[in-house]
C-alpha positions in Angstrom: 186.1 112.3 168.4 183.6 111.2 165.9 182.5 113.3 163.0 178.9 114.3 162.9 177.2 114.5 159.5 173.7 115.9 159.2 171.5 114.6 156.3 167.9 115.6 155.5 165.3 113.1 154.5 163.4 113.7 151.2 160.4 114.9 153.2 162.5 117.3 155.3 164.4 118.5 152.3 161.1 119.3 150.5 159.9 121.4 153.5 163.3 123.0 153.9 163.3 124.0 150.1 159.8 125.4 150.6 161.0 127.5 153.5 163.8 128.8 151.5 161.4 129.8 148.7 159.0 131.6 151.1 161.7 133.2 153.2 162.3 135.9 150.6 158.9 137.4 151.4 158.0 136.1 154.8 159.6 136.9 158.2 158.1 133.8 159.8 159.7 131.4 157.3 163.0 133.3 157.5 163.0 132.9 161.3 162.3 129.2 161.0 165.0 128.8 158.4 167.5 130.7 160.5 166.7 128.5 163.5 167.1 125.3 161.5 170.6 126.4 160.4 171.6 127.2 164.1 170.1 123.9 165.4 172.0 121.9 162.8 175.2 123.5 164.0 174.3 122.6 167.6 173.6 119.0 166.6 177.0 118.8 165.0 178.6 119.9 168.2 176.4 117.7 170.3 174.4 115.0 168.6 172.2 114.5 171.6 171.3 118.3 171.7 167.5 117.6 171.0 164.9 116.4 173.5 164.8 112.5 173.4 161.4 111.0 172.5 160.4 107.9 174.5 160.7 104.8 172.4 157.0 104.1 173.0 156.0 107.5 171.6 158.0 107.3 168.4 155.3 107.4 165.6 155.0 104.0 163.8 155.3 105.7 160.5 158.9 106.7 161.3 159.7 103.3 162.5 158.3 101.7 159.3 159.7 104.3 156.9 163.1 104.9 158.3 163.7 101.9 160.6 164.7 104.0 163.6 165.2 103.1 167.1 165.7 106.6 168.5 164.1 110.1 168.0 165.0 113.5 169.1 162.8 116.7 168.9 164.0 120.3 168.6 161.7 123.2 169.0 161.7 125.9 166.4 160.1 129.3 166.2 156.2 129.6 165.6 155.7 126.2 167.3 157.5 124.2 164.5 159.5 121.1 165.3 162.5 119.3 163.8 162.8 115.6 164.3 165.9 113.6 163.9 167.4 110.3 164.6 171.1 109.2 165.2 172.7 106.4 163.2 176.1 105.0 162.9 178.0 106.3 159.9 179.7 104.3 157.2 182.9 104.4 159.1 183.6 103.7 162.8 184.3 107.4 163.5 181.1 109.0 162.1 177.6 109.6 163.4 174.8 110.5 161.1 172.1 112.9 162.3 169.3 112.1 159.9 166.6 114.8 159.9 163.4 113.0 159.4 161.0 115.9 159.3 160.4 119.6 159.8 156.7 120.2 160.8 154.5 122.9 162.2 152.6 122.4 165.4 149.4 121.1 163.8 151.3 118.4 161.8 153.5 117.5 164.8 150.3 116.8 167.0 148.8 114.8 164.2 151.9 112.6 163.8 152.2 112.0 167.5 148.4 111.4 168.0 147.8 114.4 170.3 144.2 115.5 170.4 143.3 119.1 169.7 141.8 120.6 172.9 
C-alpha cells in the first residue's frame, strides 16, 4: 500500500494559519479548521475522497501555477472549499495530496468563473 503525504501550498498554508489565528475567538473559523483536519485524515485513508473536477473545468491559474492534471474538491462548513491535486511521490510507494487552496464560496465561484445570480 502506498503512503499518502498531504502538503499545503504556500497559499493554502497562509489561509490555514489565518484560520488558526482567528479560531481562538471565532466559532466559524474553528469549525472550518476542525473540518480541514478531519478531511486531511480522510484524504490520507483514501486519496480520491474528494469530488473530482472535470479536466475542462480546472481553473487555468492552477494548471499554470502548479502544473496539475487533476483536481479534487472537498466541501467544508460555511460554504468553504478545499481543493487538492494528486501527484506521484518521490518514491514509487508514495502519493502526494497537494492542497492548492482553501477558499470561501465567493472566492471559489470567482476562481471557477461562476456568475453571481
